[in-house]
C-alpha positions in Angstrom: 38.7 -73.5 12.9 36.8 -70.2 14.6 35.8 -67.1 12.3 37.1 -63.7 12.9 34.5 -61.2 13.3 35.8 -57.5 13.0 32.9 -54.4 14.2 33.9 -51.1 12.5 32.8 -48.3 15.4 31.3 -44.8 14.1 33.0 -42.0 14.3 31.8 -39.8 17.7 31.7 -36.5 15.4 29.7 -38.4 12.9 27.1 -38.9 15.5 27.5 -35.2 16.9 27.0 -34.3 13.0 23.5 -36.2 13.3 22.4 -34.8 16.6 22.7 -31.5 15.7 20.7 -32.3 12.1 18.3 -34.0 13.6 18.1 -30.7 16.2 17.7 -28.2 13.6 15.1 -30.1 11.9 13.0 -30.5 14.7 13.6 -26.8 15.3 12.1 -26.0 12.1 9.0 -27.9 12.0 8.5 -26.7 15.2 8.8 -23.1 14.1 6.6 -23.7 10.9 4.0 -25.2 13.6 3.7 -22.0 15.5 4.0 -20.1 12.6 0.5 -21.8 11.2 -1.0 -21.8 14.0 -0.3 -18.1 14.6 -1.6 -17.5 11.1 -4.7 -19.4 11.7 -5.5 -17.3 15.3 -4.6 -14.3 14.1 -5.3 -14.2 11.1 -3.8 -11.5 9.9 -4.8 -9.1 7.2 -2.5 -6.3 5.1 -3.2 -2.7 5.7 -4.8 -0.6 3.2 -5.0 2.9 1.7 -8.0 4.2 0.0 -10.0 7.3 -1.3 -12.6 7.8 0.6 -13.9 11.2 -0.5 -13.0 14.2 -2.7 -14.2 17.3 -4.4 -13.1 19.4 -7.2 -12.5 22.7 -5.5 -11.4 24.6 -8.5 -11.2 23.6 -12.6 -10.1 27.0 -14.1 -9.1 27.4 -17.7 -8.8 30.1 -20.0 -8.3 30.7 -23.7 -4.8 30.7 -23.2 -4.9 27.3 -22.1 -3.8 27.8 -18.6 -5.2 25.5 -16.1 -5.4 26.2 -12.0 -7.0 23.3 -10.4 -7.7 22.9 -6.8 -8.3 19.3 -5.7 -9.6 18.3 -2.0 -8.7 14.5 -1.7 -9.7 12.3 1.7 -7.6 9.1 2.2 -7.9 6.4 4.5 -5.0 4.6 5.6 -7.2 1.2 7.4 -5.7 -1.8 9.7 -8.4 -4.5 9.7 -6.3 -6.5 12.2 -8.0 -7.0 15.5 -5.0 -7.9 17.2 -2.0 -6.0 15.9 -1.2 -2.1 15.5 -0.2 -1.4 12.4 2.7 1.3 11.4 2.9 3.2 8.2 5.6 5.1 6.6 6.7 7.0 3.3 3.3 7.2 2.1 4.1 9.4 -1.1 1.0 10.0 -3.5 1.1 12.3 -6.9 -2.0 13.2 -8.4 -1.5 13.6 -12.4 -3.8 15.4 -14.9 -3.4 14.6 -18.6 0.3 13.3 -17.7 1.2 16.1 -15.9 2.0 15.7 -11.9 0.1 18.4 -10.6 0.6 17.9 -7.0 2.2 15.7 -4.3 1.1 14.6 -1.1 3.2 13.1 1.6 2.7 12.4 5.3 4.8 11.2 8.0 5.1 8.1 9.7 2.0 7.0 11.5 0.3 4.5 13.8 -3.0 2.8 13.1 -4.5 1.0 16.1 -6.1 -2.0 15.9 -9.2 -2.2 13.9 -9.3 1.0 13.3 -8.3 3.6 10.5 -6.9 6.9 10.3 -8.0 9.9 7.6 -5.8 12.3 6.2 -7.2 15.4 4.2 -4.9 16.7 2.0 -6.0 19.8 -0.3 -3.9 19.6 -3.9 -3.7 23.0 -5.6 -1.6 23.7 -9.0 0.4 26.4 -10.1 -0.7 27.7 -13.2 0.0 24.8 -15.7 -0.1 25.8 -19.7 -1.6 23.3 -21.9 -0.8 22.1 -25.2 -2.5 22.0 -28.0 -3.5 18.0 -27.7 -4.1 18.6 -23.7 -6.4 21.8 -24.6 -9.0 19.7 -26.9 -8.9 16.8 -23.9 -9.8 20.0 -21.7 -12.9 21.2 -24.0 -14.1 17.4 -23.8 -14.2 17.0 -20.2 -16.0 20.6 -20.2 -18.6 19.4 -22.5 -19.3 15.8 -20.8 -19.2 17.6 -17.7 -16.2 14.8 -16.0 -12.6 15.8 -15.3 -10.8 12.7 -14.6 -7.5 13.2 -12.5 -4.5 9.9 -12.1 -3.9 9.3 -8.4 -0.5 6.9 -8.6 1.9 6.1 -5.2 2.7 3.8 -2.6 3.3 3.6 1.8 4.8 1.4 3.3 3.0 -0.7 6.0 4.0 -2.6 8.9 2.4 -4.7 11.5 3.5 -7.1 14.2 1.9 -10.0 14.8 2.3 -11.7 18.3 5.4 -13.5 18.9 5.9 -14.4 14.9 7.4 -11.0 14.3 7.1 -7.9 12.3 5.4 -8.1 8.2 6.2 -5.2 6.3 4.4 -4.7 2.7 4.4 -2.1 0.2 1.0 -1.1 -0.6 0.7 0.6 -3.9 -2.1 3.2 -5.4 -3.0 3.3 -8.9 -6.6 4.8 -10.0 -8.4 7.7 -11.4 -10.4 10.0 -9.9 -13.7 11.2 -11.4 -15.6 14.8 -10.7 -18.2 16.5 -12.1 -17.1 20.4 -13.2 -20.2 22.2 -12.9 -20.6 21.4 -8.7 -17.2 19.7 -8.4 -18.7 16.2 -6.8 -16.4 13.3 -7.0 -18.1 10.5 -8.9 -16.8 7.1 -6.1 -15.2 4.3 -7.7 -12.9 1.7 -6.0 -9.5 3.4 -5.8 -7.8 1.0 -2.8 -4.2 0.1 -2.5 -2.5 -3.5 -3.8 -0.1 -4.9 -1.9 3.3 -6.4 -3.1 
């Protein structure tokens, strides 16, 4: 007596689905290898902004508690990438004294070449600012210590093209203190560089 054997054939649709999945998997693996090798070759670095110099040009304070100040700030945009230009946009910085916004520093979109930097010289002048009693006490302490403290906060959007890998974008946030000697207006250098997020 002969045994009957039956063979079930796989539907061609499932062969097609399996082929498509294989192609997609190989494409993802290949793209990952290209990105990894590109990163190792180009080794991109996030462009940064930083305060490289400053000067307290004016700090007038009268007995009525009215303050007028002028600060000169040099902000540097730096692109350490040796193989990619960087673009900066939406640069907005705020100079703050004792919780009060003294001035806004802004810039139009601009480019920085490979492995280069660009400096902006801002002159931030306040309108006469009335101080409350607590702020007047703080200013008195500053004058006695021969030090004046400001805060500089803000951000810039940095973008650079990494070869065939496409465009990379970051927000660079700046949040630091600027210290000056009241007697001669000189800047007391401190680290003031953006962090990427």
